[in-house]
Each structure stands twice: as C-alpha cells, then as structure tokens.
C-alpha positions in Angstrom: 19.4 32.2 34.4 16.8 30.2 36.3 16.0 28.1 33.2 19.7 27.4 32.8 20.0 26.2 36.4 16.8 24.2 35.9 18.2 22.5 32.8 21.5 21.8 34.6 19.3 20.0 37.3 17.6 17.7 34.9 20.9 17.0 33.1 22.6 16.1 36.2 19.6 13.7 37.0 20.0 12.1 33.7 23.8 11.7 33.8 24.1 10.4 37.4 23.0 6.9 36.9 25.5 6.5 34.0 28.2 5.4 36.6 26.5 2.0 36.6 25.7 2.2 32.9 22.0 1.9 33.4 19.5 4.2 31.7 17.3 5.6 34.5 13.5 5.3 34.3 11.6 8.5 33.9 9.9 8.1 37.2 13.3 7.8 38.9 14.4 11.2 37.3 11.3 13.2 38.2 12.0 12.9 41.9 10.6 15.2 44.5 14.1 16.8 44.9 14.2 17.7 41.2 10.7 19.0 41.2 11.4 21.2 44.2 14.5 22.5 42.4 12.4 23.3 39.2 9.5 25.0 41.3 12.1 27.2 43.0 9.7 28.1 45.8 6.7 28.7 43.7 3.5 27.3 45.4 0.9 28.1 42.8 -0.3 25.5 40.4 -0.1 28.0 37.5 3.5 29.1 38.4 4.6 25.4 38.7 3.2 24.5 35.3 5.0 27.5 33.8 8.3 26.5 35.3 7.9 22.8 34.3 7.0 23.8 30.7 10.1 26.1 30.5 12.3 23.5 31.9 11.1 21.0 29.4 11.4 23.4 26.5 15.0 24.2 27.4 16.0 20.5 27.7 18.1 19.0 24.9 18.3 15.6 26.3 16.1 12.4 26.6 12.8 13.0 24.7 11.0 10.7 27.1 12.0 13.0 30.1 11.0 16.0 28.0 7.5 14.4 27.5 7.2 13.6 31.2 8.0 17.2 32.2 5.4 18.5 29.7 2.8 16.1 31.0 3.6 17.1 34.7 3.2 20.7 33.6 -0.3 19.9 32.2 -1.3 18.2 35.5 -0.4 21.2 37.4 -1.7 23.6 34.7 -5.2 21.9 34.9 -5.3 22.8 38.5 -4.5 26.5 37.8 -6.9 27.3 35.0 -8.5 30.1 36.8 -5.5 32.3 35.8 -4.4 33.3 32.4 -0.8 32.1 33.3 -2.1 28.6 34.0 -4.2 28.4 30.8 -1.3 29.5 28.7 1.2 27.1 30.3 -1.3 24.3 29.9 -2.1 25.0 26.3 1.6 25.4 25.4 2.5 22.2 27.0 -0.2 20.3 25.2 0.8 21.7 21.9 4.4 20.6 22.6 3.1 17.2 23.5 1.3 16.9 20.3 4.5 17.4 18.3 6.6 15.2 20.5 4.2 12.2 20.6 2.5 12.3 17.1 4.3 9.2 16.0 3.0 7.2 19.0 -0.5 6.1 18.2 -1.0 4.8 21.7 -0.3 8.1 23.5 -3.3 10.3 23.3 -2.7 12.2 26.5 -2.5 15.6 24.7 -5.8 15.0 22.9 -7.6 14.1 26.1 -6.2 16.9 28.0 -6.9 19.5 25.3 -10.6 18.6 25.5 -10.5 18.8 29.2 -8.9 22.2 29.0 -11.3 23.8 26.7 -14.2 22.1 28.4 -13.3 23.7 31.7 -12.3 27.0 30.1 -15.7 27.3 28.3 -17.8 26.4 31.3 -15.9 28.5 34.0 -13.7 31.1 32.6 -14.9 32.2 29.2 -16.4 35.7 29.5 -18.3 37.6 26.8 -20.2 36.2 23.8 -17.2 36.5 21.4 -14.8 34.7 23.8 -17.3 31.9 24.4 -17.8 31.4 20.7 -14.0 31.3 20.3 -13.3 28.7 23.0 -16.4 26.6 21.9 -14.9 26.5 18.4 -11.6 25.3 19.9 -13.4 22.6 22.0 -15.3 21.4 18.9 -11.9 21.1 17.1 -10.3 19.3 19.9 -13.3 16.8 20.2 -13.1 16.1 16.5 -9.3 15.5 16.7 -9.7 13.2 19.6 -12.6 11.4 17.8 -10.4 10.9 14.7 -7.8 9.4 16.9 -10.3 7.0 18.4 -11.4 6.0 14.9 -7.8 5.1 13.9 -7.6 2.8 17.1 -11.1 1.5 16.4 -12.2 2.7 19.8 -15.8 3.3 18.5 -17.5 3.9 21.8 -15.2 6.7 22.6 -15.4 8.1 19.1 -19.2 8.1 19.4 -19.0 10.0 22.7 -16.6 12.7 21.3 -18.7 13.2 18.1 -21.9 13.4 20.1 -20.5 16.2 22.2 -19.2 18.0 19.1 -22.6 17.7 17.4 -24.3 19.1 20.6 -21.9 22.1 20.8 -22.3 22.7 17.0 -26.0 22.8 17.2 -26.3 25.7 19.7 -26.0 27.9 17.6 -25.7 25.8 14.3 -22.3 25.9 12.6 -21.5 25.1 9.0 -19.7 21.9 9.9 -22.8 20.5 11.6 -24.1 18.3 8.7 -20.5 16.8 8.4 -20.3 16.1 12.0 -23.6 14.4 12.0 -22.5 12.2 9.2 -19.4 11.2 11.0 -21.4 10.5 14.1 -23.7 8.1 12.1 -20.7 6.3 10.7 -18.9 5.7 14.0 -22.3 4.6 15.6 -22.6 2.1 12.8 -19.0 0.9 13.3 -19.8 0.5 17.0 -22.8 -1.6 16.2 -20.7 -3.8 13.9 -18.0 -4.5 16.5 -20.8 -5.2 19.1 -22.2 -7.8 16.5 -18.8 -9.3 16.1 -18.2 -9.6 19.9 -21.6 -11.3 20.2 -20.9 -13.7 17.2 -17.6 -14.6 18.6 -19.3 -15.7 21.9 -21.9 -17.6 20.0 -19.2 -19.4 17.9 -17.5 -20.5 21.1 -20.8 -22.2 22.2 -21.6 -23.5 18.7 -18.3 -24.0 16.9 -19.9 -26.0 14.1 -22.4 -23.3 13.2 -21.7 -22.4 9.5 -24.1 -19.4 9.7 -22.4 -17.7 12.6 -18.9 -18.3 11.1 -20.2 -16.9 7.7 -21.6 -13.9 9.6 -18.3 -13.2 11.1 -16.5 -13.4 7.8 -18.8 -11.0 6.1 -18.7 -8.4 9.0 -14.8 -8.3 8.9 -14.5 -8.5 5.1 -17.3 -6.2 4.0 -18.0 -3.8 6.9 -14.5 -3.4 8.3 -12.4 -4.1 5.1 -10.3 -6.4 7.2 -9.6 -9.7 5.2 -6.7 -10.6 7.6 -9.4 -11.1 10.4 -11.9 -12.6 8.1 -9.4 -15.3 6.9 -9.2 -16.6 10.5 -12.6 -18.0 10.3 -12.3 -20.0 7.1 -12.7 -23.7 7.1 -14.2 -26.4 4.9 -17.6 -25.5 5.7 -17.2 -22.2 4.0 -18.0 -21.8 0.3 -15.0 -22.6 -1.9 -15.1 -19.2 -3.7 -14.8 -17.4 -0.4 -11.9 -19.6 0.7 -10.2 -19.0 -2.6 -10.8 -15.2 -2.8 -10.3 -13.9 0.7 -6.5 -14.9 0.9 -6.0 -13.0 -2.4 -7.5 -9.8 -0.9 -4.8 -9.8 1.7 -2.1 -8.6 -0.7 -1.8 -5.4 -2.5 -3.9 -5.2 -5.7 -1.0 -4.8 -7.9 0.4 -8.2 -6.6 -2.6 -10.0 -7.9 -2.4 -12.1 -11.2 -4.5 -10.9 -14.1 -6.8 -13.8 -14.1 -7.5 -13.4 -10.3 -7.9 -9.6 -10.7 -10.8 -10.3 -13.2 -12.5 -12.7 -10.7 -12.1 -10.4 -7.7 -13.5 -7.4 -9.6 -16.7 -9.2 -10.3 -16.9 -10.7 -6.8 -16.5 -7.3 -5.1 -18.5 -5.3 -7.6 -21.5 -7.7 -7.9 -21.6 -10.1 -4.9 -20.1 -8.2 -2.0 -21.6 -4.8 -2.9 -25.1 -6.3 -2.6 -24.5 -7.1 1.1 -22.6 -3.9 2.0 -24.2 -1.2 4.1 -24.1 2.4 2.9 -21.0 2.9 5.1 -19.2 0.0 3.5 -20.0 0.6 -0.1 -17.2 3.2 -0.7 -14.4 0.8 0.1 -16.1 -2.2 -1.6 -16.5 0.0 -4.8 -12.9 1.3 -4.6 -11.5 -2.3 -4.3 -13.6 -3.5 -7.2 -12.4 -0.5 -9.3 -8.8 -1.3 -8.4 -9.3 -4.9 -9.6 -11.0 -3.7 -12.8 -8.1 -1.2 -13.5 -5.5 -3.9 -12.8 -7.1 -6.2 -15.3 -7.8 -3.6 -18.0 -4.2 -2.3 -17.8 -2.6 -5.9 -18.2 -1.1 -6.9 -21.5 -2.4 -10.4 -21.2 -6.1 -9.7 -20.8 -8.6 -11.3 -23.0 -11.0 -9.2 -25.3 -14.2 -10.6 -23.8 -13.1 -9.9 -20.2 -11.9 -6.4 -21.2 -15.4 -5.6 -22.6 -17.2 -7.0 -19.6 -15.0 -5.4 -17.0 -14.9 -2.1 -18.9 -18.6 -1.9 -18.6 -18.6 -3.0 -15.0 -15.9 -0.3 -14.2 -18.1 2.4 -15.8 -21.2 1.5 -13.7 -19.2 1.2 -10.4 -17.4 4.5 -11.1 -20.7 6.3 -11.6 -22.1 4.8 -8.4 -19.0 5.9 -6.5 -19.1 9.5 -8.0 -22.8 9.8 -7.2 -22.0 9.4 -3.5 -20.2 12.8 -3.7 -17.4 11.5 -1.3 -14.3 13.8 -0.7 -11.1 12.5 -2.4 -9.1 10.0 -0.4 -6.1 11.4 1.5 -2.8 10.7 -0.1 -1.5 7.4 1.2 1.6 7.3 3.2 4.5 6.2 1.0 5.5 3.4 3.4 2.2 1.7 3.0 2.3 1.6 -0.8 5.0 -1.1 -1.3 4.4 -4.8 -1.7 5.9 -7.9 0.0 9.4 -9.2 0.0 10.9 -11.9 -2.2 14.0 -13.9 -1.2 16.1 -15.7 -3.8 18.5 -18.5 -2.9 21.9 -18.2 -4.7 23.5 -21.3 -3.2 26.2 -21.6 -0.7 23.8 -20.2 2.0 23.8 -16.9 0.1 20.4 -15.2 -0.4 19.2 -11.9 -2.2 16.3 -10.0 -0.8 14.0 -7.9 -3.0 11.0 -5.6 -2.2 7.8 -5.4 -4.2 7.4 -2.0 -5.9 3.9 -0.7 -6.9 3.2 0.5 -10.6 3.7 4.1 -11.4 3.8 6.4 -14.4 7.2 8.0 -14.4 8.7 10.8 -16.4 11.2 9.5 -18.9 14.7 10.7 -17.9 15.8 11.2 -21.6 13.4 14.2 -21.4 11.3 13.3 -24.5 8.6 15.8 -24.0 5.3 14.3 -22.9 6.5 10.7 -22.9 5.8 8.5 -20.0 7.5 5.2 -19.1 5.5 2.7 -17.2 7.3 1.4 -14.1 6.1 -1.6 -12.3 5.0 -3.6 -10.7 8.3 -5.4 -10.1 10.6 -6.6 -7.3 13.9 -4.7 -6.8 16.9 -5.5 -4.7 16.8 -4.1 -1.2 20.5 -3.3 -1.6 23.1 -3.3 -4.3 24.4 -6.8 -5.3 27.1 -7.6 -2.8 30.4 -9.2 -3.4 29.3 -12.4 -1.7 26.2 -12.6 -3.8 28.1 -11.9 -6.9 30.9 -14.5 -6.0 28.2 -17.2 -5.4 26.7 -16.8 -8.8 29.7 -15.9 -11.0 32.6 -17.6 -9.0 34.6 -14.4 -9.4 34.9 -11.0 -7.7 36.3 -8.1 -9.9 36.0 -5.5 -7.1 39.1 -3.3 -6.5 38.2 -3.1 -2.8 37.2 -6.5 -1.2 34.5 -7.1 1.3 31.7 -9.8 1.4 29.1 -7.2 2.6 30.3 -4.5 0.3 28.7 -3.9 -3.1 30.3 -5.5 -6.0 32.1 -2.9 -8.2 34.3 -2.6 -11.2 31.8 -4.8 -12.9 30.7 -4.1 -16.6 27.1 -3.7 -17.8 27.5 -6.9 -19.8 28.7 -8.8 -16.7 25.8 -7.5 -14.7 23.4 -8.7 -17.4 25.2 -12.1 -17.3 24.7 -12.2 -13.5 20.9 -11.7 -14.1 20.7 -14.5 -16.6 22.5 -16.9 -14.3 20.2 -15.8 -11.4 17.1 -16.4 -13.7 18.4 -20.0 -14.4 19.1 -20.8 -10.8 15.8 -19.5 -9.3 13.2 -19.9 -12.1 12.4 -16.1 -11.7 13.1 -13.6 -14.5 15.8 -11.3 -13.2 17.1 -8.4 -15.2 18.6 -4.8 -14.7 16.1 -2.1 -13.9 15.2 0.5 -16.4 16.1 4.0 -15.6 12.5 4.8 -15.0 12.0 1.8 -12.6 15.1 2.7 -10.6 14.1 6.3 -10.2 10.5 5.3 -9.2 11.9 2.8 -6.6 14.3 5.6 -5.2 11.5 8.2 -4.8 9.3 5.6 -2.9 6.1 7.4 -3.5 7.4 10.8 -2.3 7.5 14.1 -4.1 10.4 16.5 -4.3 14.1 16.1 -5.2 15.0 13.8 -2.2 12.8 11.1 -0.7 14.1 12.2 2.8 13.2 15.8 2.3 15.8 18.3 2.9 19.3 18.1 1.4 20.9 18.7 4.9 19.8 15.1 5.8 21.7 13.5 2.9 24.4 12.1 5.2 21.9 10.1 7.1 20.8 8.1 3.9 23.9 8.1 1.7 27.6 7.5 1.7 28.7 10.5 -0.3 31.7 12.9 -0.5 30.4 14.9 2.4 30.8 12.1 4.9 33.2 9.5 3.6 36.1 12.1 3.6 35.6 12.4 7.4 36.6 8.8 7.7 40.1 9.5 6.5 42.0 8.3 3.3 42.2 4.7 4.3 38.3 4.7 3.9 38.3 6.3 0.4 36.1 3.5 -0.9 32.6 2.1 -0.9 31.1 1.0 2.5 29.1 -2.2 3.4 25.5 -2.2 2.0 22.6 -1.1 4.2 25.0 1.1 6.5 22.6 4.1 6.1 18.9 4.6 6.6 16.6 3.1 3.9 13.9 5.0 2.0 10.2 4.6 2.8 10.2 1.3 0.8 12.9 -0.2 2.7 15.6 0.2 -0.1 19.1 1.1 1.0 21.8 3.1 -0.8 19.6 4.5 -3.5 21.9 7.5 -3.2 25.6 7.3 -3.0 28.0 4.3 -2.2 28.3 3.1 -5.8 26.8 4.0 -9.2 24.3 1.4 -10.3 24.0 0.2 -13.9 20.5 0.5 -15.3 19.3 -1.2 -18.6 18.9 2.1 -20.7 21.1 3.2 -23.6 22.6 6.6 -22.8 21.9 8.2 -26.0 19.8 5.9 -28.2 19.7 6.6 -31.9 17.0 5.7 -34.4 17.1 2.0 -35.2 19.2 1.0 -32.1 18.1 -2.2 -30.5 18.2 -1.6 -26.8 18.4 -5.3 -26.0 21.4 -6.2 -28.1 23.3 -2.8 -28.6 26.7 -2.5 -27.0 26.5 1.2 -26.9 27.0 3.3 -23.8 24.7 2.6 -20.9 23.4 4.6 -18.1 24.0 4.4 -14.3 22.2 6.1 -11.5 22.6 7.2 -8.0 26.3 8.6 -7.7 28.9 7.0 -5.4 30.9 7.8 -2.4 33.1 10.4 -4.3 30.1 12.5 -5.5 27.7 15.0 -4.2 24.7 12.7 -4.8 22.5 15.3 -6.7 18.9 14.1 -6.9 18.9 13.5 -10.7 22.5 12.5 -11.2 23.4 9.9 -13.8 26.5 8.7 -15.5 27.2 6.7 -18.7 30.0 4.2 -19.7 30.9 1.5 -22.2 28.8 -1.7 -21.8 31.9 -3.9 -21.8 33.8 -1.9 -19.4 34.1 -2.1 -15.6 34.6 1.1 -13.6 35.7 1.8 -10.1 32.8 2.5 -7.9 30.2 1.1 -10.4 27.9 -1.7 -9.2 24.2 -2.6 -9.8 21.1 -4.0 -8.2 18.7 -6.3 -9.9 14.9 -6.4 -10.7 12.7 -9.5 -10.8 9.4 -9.4 -12.6 6.3 -10.1 -10.6 4.8 -12.5 -13.2 
C-alpha cells in the first residue's frame, strides 16, 4: 500500500507540469517534498535507500526519473552499509542501474558505485574467511568490469588503476585469473604510454608545424598502435610519403568495400611494412587487417594468378603468426557495425534513391538444395522499397492501385521491375538489378541469428505493416503504407517484413536447362505484405509478366 502511495506521489510530480506542456527536469521532480513523502518518516540511511529503490522499481513512468531514484537510493545506501538492509538496497539499486543505463556509454555511475560498495564491504563489514573471499571475488569482478568500460572510452589511466587494484587483490592469495589480469594491465599500461606520446607529439607539432618526423610519428601511433586511421588521416600532407597518403584513406572503409587491386596492395602494406613497426600489443589487429585484405583479394573473381600465389603464401605466414599468439577468438561483432556506407542515386526531377552497403555472406539457398551455398555480397540494396515517386521519375508511369508518392510502387510485374533497373543503370552509370533471393534474405537478417532480426515475434508490429496492425486502422486503410513508417533493421533497411511483397531475381521452380536470365517462368517474391502474417521465411511466386496488388520491389546496385 505504501509503495502504491509513493508511486502516486512520483506520478503526480511528473504530470503536474504538463499544464504548461513543458517536460520537467529530473532535478525539479525529486524535490524535498517528494523525497519526504517517499521516506515516510524513516530517518535511517538504509531505510531511505530501501524506500527509494522500492519507489523506483514500482514506477512505470519516465526512465530518467527511475534512474534518478535508483541513484539517490545508492547515495543513501552507501551511508548505511553497516546494516544488511543498507547493503541489499544499495546492491539492488546498482544492479537495476546497470540494466537501465547499459546503452549509455557515458554513464558509468553503477560501475563506480559497485566498486565502492564492495571495497567498503570488504574492508569494514565482511566477517569470516569464507565471506571475505566471496566479497573479494565480487570486488575483483567489479574492478574488471569498470576497467573494461574505461578501455572502451580510452580512459587508460583509470583502466590502469582499476586493473592494478584487481591484480593486487588477486595476488593475495593467488587466483586462476591472475595471469590474465596481469596481461590486461600490461596492455592498458602500454596504451596509456601511447596516448601520452601522442599528447606530447601534438604539443611538439604546434611548436614545429613543418616537422615531418613528428607528423609521421603521430600518423604511425594512430594507425599502427591505436588502429585509428580516421585520426591518422588528419595529419597527412604533401610532406608524407605518397604511399601513406594513398593507403590510409582506403583503410577508413570496410574491407569488403575496397577494390580488388587495392586489397592486394593493402595486404602487402599491412603484412610486411606496418607489421615491422608494430608493438606486441598492436600486432594482432595489424595481422587481422592484413588477413582480411588477403581474403578479399583471394576470393575475388578478377584476381591475377601471380598475385593469388604471392598473397596465398603471405596469408599462410600471417595466419600462422596470429595462431602462435594463442589469442582468444574475437567477440562476435555487433550487427549494426557490419554494414558499409550509403550510396545515393539521382533519378532526375529532384528524386533520389538511397541504398546501403551490405557485407559479403554465405547464405543458405532457399530452394533447399542440400549443402548448397549462395554467395551474397558485397552489394548495395535499397534502404526502402522503390516508391511511386521514384518509379514515376524513371518510367513515366505509375501502375499502383493505391496512389501515394511516398508509398511503395505496386501492381508492377517482374519484367517491369527489371526494365526499371535497366533504365536506372543507363541514367546513373551504375549496374542496378533485382536482388537474388539469397541477397535479399541476407540483407533482411542484418547479421543476426534467429527467425526475426528483431528477436521475438511479439515485436513484429514495431517493424512491419502486417495483418495484425493494419486491420486496426480500419477498412479505409486496407492498403500499403508509406515506406519507412516502421523501425529499420540493424543495417538501416526498412520494411523488410510486410507492407508489400518484393520481387527477387530467382525463378520459383527452376528446371534443368532453364536460363534464369531470360526465362519468363514464375519468379519469386519475399517479405509478405500488409495482408499477411509476415512469417520469417515466407515467399510467394507469380508470372513474370503480371502485376499483382501489393507486390513491389527494391533494387540492388553492384559495388564494382
């Protein structure tokens, strides 16, 4: 009952300023009057922390207010650690803050307070050998978590302090993780030294701006030690060697976006030149970059034989050197970091078409031929379906049954979609085409695993116009909706489920001897439309020369 009253107090504080339609600041909500109401006469720090955490947990309102309440609970809890109630309330609030603020890299309040909590707990309140070892282990874990957070922010001095304390605690008595912690401490100490060298070189360059040696030193530190070509490129000028001026800008894009000829050059540059100047801490990422460029060149269809032999040999040596380091496998990259850059095509009449770069991937063939894989990528794919405005600009017609410039074009045949691609190719000088089934599905999944790229089926309505949500709009809205009206996938692609079916290049049921390029047999479509359930592997098929209600398409443009 008291929790309900407290929740009502907070909700009232949130709602009151709405009279003037101004969202209140958090500091204006957590007034002394509100806090007094939450405390309900409790004068102990532990009791106040407990009541604040309970109020925050019960609140279903503004997340910022929820975070502020938990932080206030931690502040009071840290003053009441002498009691079990205070420690529990503080630890609970810190754990809740970890979940609420994990997406904000700048907010490390929970990590700092977790370390402080266990540090005080161990030094003052832990009793008995077993309990002390348990709390010491938790403090070490908290220090490592904080150090990793500092590493991500490149706050090397703070990371060194955290790892130093973790190593000291792990040494008395020795723990199995001690060698690993010492290795991490060496690495962040090295990175701190590198940043100090950079800071000093920047000051020297201001005094001697024409010094090529200082400039080159800065470039090498950024490129080799920090793997940060975006910072290295800032120091390029005509005094720098032409090879460095040519190669460094190429390293700023994803490896799969580099041309085959450039990949060969970069593989040798990283694997022979830069590797010689790399410290033991920098060698892993230098080797991985060199191997990535080797792989790109060797997988290319336009590689030359001599280059393939030389880079094949180099790749073997580099891979052995990397394997000999005994490094743990890299963590799986976040899907949103995998995609390439954007490409914008001008279609005339102030109409443009935006596409996103898609990385290469081996994708299972949807025709279920056992063991067969279909290479997908790299390629650009439309961020949305082709709209009616884009189709009109190119084809001078609009076959759609329901009109709307920002709506997807529909009722368009596979042959007409192909004609659109040919005209776009002629207008822009880029090779435009329909995606293959494998390419389309690879782009839809956006580097994720599972049936849906957004996780649980219950979230489908946030990402797709489908039967479940369009029927709620009423019969007058029984049609496709404007493109990009729902959330995109991790690669920034909209409407990969629902809205309209999308033609793909593939024949539906190819027969022996069929020429996929010229056959007018039935063709496939992916993604379902607003009338369907948007099952994850749904596909349809239709005659290539027929247009269907709710069937559109998006285009692909080749990288090279």
